[in-house]
C-alpha positions in Angstrom: 0.0 0.0 0.0 1.3 3.5 -0.9 2.2 5.7 2.0 0.1 8.8 2.5 1.2 12.4 2.0 1.9 14.1 5.3 0.2 17.5 5.5 1.2 20.1 8.1 -1.3 22.3 9.9 0.6 25.5 9.2 -0.2 28.5 11.4 -3.3 27.3 13.4 -4.8 30.8 13.3 -4.7 30.8 9.5 -6.8 28.9 7.0 -4.7 25.7 7.0 -7.1 23.6 9.0 -10.1 24.8 7.1 -8.7 24.1 3.6 -7.3 20.7 4.8 -10.9 19.7 5.6 -12.2 21.1 2.4 -9.4 19.4 0.4 -10.4 16.1 2.1 -14.0 16.5 0.8 -12.5 16.9 -2.7 -9.9 14.1 -2.4 -11.7 11.6 -0.2 -11.3 8.9 -2.9 -7.6 9.5 -3.1 -4.8 10.2 -2.9 -4.5 9.4 0.8 -3.1 12.1 3.1 -3.0 12.8 6.8 -2.9 16.1 8.7 -0.5 16.5 11.5 -2.1 19.0 13.9 -4.0 19.5 17.1 -7.0 17.0 17.1 -9.2 19.2 19.4 -8.6 22.2 17.2 -9.5 20.2 14.0 -12.6 18.7 15.6 -13.8 22.3 16.4 -13.2 23.4 12.8 -14.8 20.2 11.5 -18.0 20.8 13.5 -18.3 24.3 12.1 -17.8 23.0 8.5 -20.0 19.9 8.9 -17.1 17.7 7.8 -15.7 14.7 9.7 -12.2 14.1 11.1 -10.8 10.7 12.1 -8.0 10.4 14.7 -5.3 8.0 13.7 -2.4 6.7 15.7 0.0 6.0 12.8 0.4 7.0 9.1 -0.5 3.5 7.9 -4.0 4.1 9.2 -4.6 7.1 6.9 -5.7 5.3 3.7 -8.5 3.4 5.5 -9.5 6.5 7.5 -9.9 8.6 4.4 -13.2 7.0 3.6 -14.7 8.3 6.8 -13.0 11.7 7.4 -9.8 13.7 7.4 -7.2 11.6 9.0 -5.5 13.6 11.9 -2.3 12.6 13.5 -2.6 14.4 16.8 0.1 17.0 17.7 -1.3 19.2 20.5 -0.8 22.9 20.6 0.2 24.5 23.9 -2.5 27.1 23.6 -6.0 27.1 22.0 -5.9 28.6 18.5 -8.4 31.3 17.5 -8.9 31.9 13.8 -7.5 35.2 12.6 -5.6 35.8 15.9 -2.1 34.4 15.6 -0.4 33.5 18.8 3.4 33.3 19.0 3.1 30.8 21.9 2.1 28.2 19.4 5.1 28.8 17.2 7.3 26.0 18.7 4.5 23.5 17.9 4.2 24.8 14.4 7.9 24.2 13.8 7.8 20.8 15.5 5.0 19.7 13.2 7.1 20.5 10.1 10.0 18.5 11.5 7.7 15.6 12.3 6.3 15.6 8.7 9.9 15.6 7.3 10.9 12.8 9.6 7.9 10.7 8.4 8.9 11.2 4.8 12.5 10.4 5.4 11.5 7.2 7.2 9.2 6.1 4.3 6.1 6.4 6.4 4.9 9.3 4.2 5.4 9.4 0.5 5.8 13.2 0.5 5.3 16.3 2.6 2.8 19.1 1.8 3.0 22.2 4.0 0.2 24.6 4.9 1.2 28.3 5.1 3.1 29.6 8.1 3.8 33.1 9.4 7.6 33.7 9.5 7.2 36.7 11.7 5.2 34.7 14.3 7.8 31.9 14.2 10.6 34.3 14.8 8.7 36.0 17.6 7.6 32.8 19.3 10.3 30.2 18.5 13.4 32.2 17.5 13.0 30.7 14.0 16.3 31.4 12.3 15.2 30.7 8.7 13.7 33.0 6.1 10.9 30.5 5.5 9.7 27.0 4.9 12.1 26.2 2.1 15.3 27.1 4.0 14.1 25.2 7.1 13.3 22.1 5.0 16.7 22.3 3.4 18.3 22.4 6.9 16.3 19.3 7.9 17.2 17.5 4.7 20.8 18.6 4.6 20.3 20.1 1.1 22.9 22.6 -0.1 20.8 24.4 -2.7 17.0 24.0 -2.7 15.2 25.4 -5.7 11.6 26.8 -5.7 9.4 25.8 -8.6 5.8 27.0 -9.1 3.9 24.3 -11.1 0.5 24.3 -12.8 -0.8 22.1 -15.6 -0.1 24.8 -18.2 3.3 26.1 -16.9 6.2 25.4 -14.6 8.5 28.3 -13.6 11.6 28.6 -11.5 13.0 31.9 -10.2 16.8 32.0 -9.8 16.6 34.8 -7.2 13.5 35.0 -5.0 12.7 37.4 -2.2 15.1 40.2 -3.0 14.6 43.9 -3.7 14.7 44.3 -7.5 17.7 46.6 -7.3 19.8 43.8 -5.7 19.0 41.1 -8.3 21.9 41.8 -10.7 24.5 41.5 -7.9 22.9 38.4 -6.5 22.7 36.7 -9.9 25.9 34.8 -10.3 27.1 32.2 -12.8 27.3 29.6 -10.0 23.7 30.3 -8.8 22.3 30.2 -12.3 24.1 26.9 -13.2 23.0 25.2 -10.0 19.4 26.3 -10.5 19.3 25.0 -14.0 20.9 21.7 -12.9 18.5 21.2 -10.0 15.6 22.1 -12.2 16.6 19.6 -14.9 17.1 16.8 -12.3 13.8 17.5 -10.7 12.0 17.4 -14.0 13.5 13.9 -14.7 13.1 12.4 -11.2 9.9 14.0 -9.9 7.9 14.9 -13.1 8.9 12.0 -15.3 10.2 14.3 -18.1 12.8 12.1 -19.9 14.6 14.8 -21.8 13.7 18.2 -20.3 13.5 21.3 -22.4 14.2 24.4 -20.3 13.7 28.0 -21.5 15.9 30.6 -19.8 14.8 34.2 -19.5 17.1 37.2 -19.9 17.4 39.7 -17.0 16.8 42.8 -19.0 14.0 44.0 -21.4 14.3 42.2 -24.8 17.1 40.0 -23.2 19.4 43.0 -23.3 18.9 43.9 -26.9 22.4 42.8 -27.9 23.9 44.7 -25.0 22.2 48.0 -25.5 19.8 47.4 -22.5 22.3 45.7 -20.2 25.2 43.2 -20.5 24.1 40.5 -18.0 22.8 38.3 -20.9 26.2 38.5 -22.8 28.5 38.4 -19.8 26.7 36.0 -17.4 23.8 34.1 -18.8 25.1 33.1 -22.3 28.4 31.5 -21.0 26.5 29.4 -18.5 24.0 28.2 -21.1 26.7 27.4 -23.6 28.6 25.4 -21.0 25.5 23.3 -20.1 24.5 22.9 -23.7 27.9 21.3 -24.3 26.9 18.7 -21.8 23.8 17.9 -23.7 21.1 20.0 -21.9 18.3 21.3 -24.1 18.3 25.0 -23.2 16.7 27.9 -25.0 17.6 31.5 -24.4 18.3 33.9 -23.0 14.8 34.9 -24.2 12.9 38.1 -23.8 10.5 37.4 -20.9 7.6 39.3 -22.6 7.4 36.6 -25.3 8.0 33.5 -23.3 4.5 32.8 -21.8 1.9 32.8 -24.6 0.5 29.3 -25.4 2.7 28.6 -28.5 5.9 29.5 -26.6 4.9 27.4 -23.6 4.5 24.4 -25.8 8.2 24.5 -26.6 9.6 23.9 -23.1 8.9 21.9 -19.9 10.0 24.6 -17.4 11.0 28.3 -17.6 13.9 29.5 -15.5 13.5 33.2 -14.7 15.9 35.6 -13.2 13.8 37.1 -10.4 10.6 36.6 -8.4 8.0 38.5 -10.3 9.4 37.5 -13.7 8.4 34.0 -12.8 5.4 34.4 -10.6 3.4 36.9 -12.6 2.8 34.7 -15.6 1.9 31.5 -13.6 -0.5 33.4 -11.3 -2.1 35.1 -14.3 -2.5 31.8 -16.1 -3.7 29.7 -13.1 -4.0 31.7 -9.9 -5.8 29.1 -7.9 -4.1 26.0 -9.3 -0.4 26.8 -8.8 1.6 24.6 -6.5 4.9 25.5 -4.8 7.4 22.7 -5.2 10.8 22.5 -3.5 13.4 20.8 -5.7 16.7 19.5 -4.5 15.6 17.8 -1.3 15.8 14.1 -0.3 12.0 14.2 0.1 9.1 15.5 -2.0 7.7 18.7 -0.8 4.8 20.8 -2.1 2.6 23.6 -0.7 -0.3 25.7 -1.8 0.7 28.9 -3.5 -0.8 31.3 -1.0 -0.3 32.5 2.6 -2.0 32.1 6.0 -4.9 34.5 5.1 -5.5 35.6 8.7 -8.0 38.1 7.4 -10.5 35.5 6.2 -9.6 32.7 8.7 -12.7 31.6 10.5 -15.0 32.9 7.8 -15.4 29.4 6.3 -14.8 30.8 2.8 -11.2 29.8 2.0 -10.6 28.2 -1.4 -9.0 24.7 -1.1 -8.1 24.5 -4.8 -4.4 25.2 -4.5 -4.0 22.8 -1.5 -5.9 20.0 -3.3 -3.6 20.5 -6.3 -0.6 20.5 -4.0 -1.7 17.2 -2.4 -2.3 15.6 -5.7 1.1 16.7 -7.1 2.8 15.6 -3.9 1.3 12.1 -4.2 2.2 11.8 -7.9 5.8 13.0 -7.4 6.3 10.8 -4.3 5.0 7.7 -6.2 7.3 8.5 -9.2 10.3 9.0 -6.9 9.6 5.8 -5.0 9.3 3.8 -8.2 12.6 5.1 -9.4 14.5 4.0 -6.3 
């Protein structure tokens, strides 16, 4: 029997618990997943939503429990959680839940990890969280040197080389080593986790019109082209550097399996425009599979019972698919 996906609660004052229950109502016939979180908290949410939860003692019970309700592996919170009112006193438990999910995946008890949104500021305030976010903490737990963030939807996969940086600092942060590593991790992830036998990767330029032969910037000539030429010599199918404004229409997307972009918005604007609700955050380069919905804690609507589970359901499906593919390749 295939192991379940381990889903973390995320910040208990956010929408994680609500969308987990709603995602169960969509996915009750599979793939199997379990939520690691406070059972009493989830029972309260379930009663308000009119959806069932089922307490389980071990991951192997999740598949059978899915038919009856959302399987919950109890991880008590030190303080009751109130929707929309984040409490830093629960931060250590939020961090411990993430570590527990990773441990289950590393032990083979979970096929993958899917993480609900957290509040980095709350974790820093309540647990002295020393990481910029989920990705860096997961890399620490997995001993990964260079995790890579991918946003994936049925119509498009994008990978930003630089992520949460002021735009003015991107040219300095963009180095040949960083670009090369990002492309290599992206290629390996497409093969191992997405089943793409011979990945085709499109690489964006940094400047408008990919620098216009140096008249709008030389990063393409001096930095990007040499990296691409070196990797092409190894046999990689790489297109670019391409002008980002012509990379994302349907005919262009049909020519590649993933687009590597130079900065955050260059990658995320097209995928959120094409499929705002269905995008999934994937971390490549880990020894486990990890996905997450592409949205935040949504404290402003938590408790209103109106949160959309579409992205979480997509993240759970993709986690199960990637995990099964990786397990089959071992």
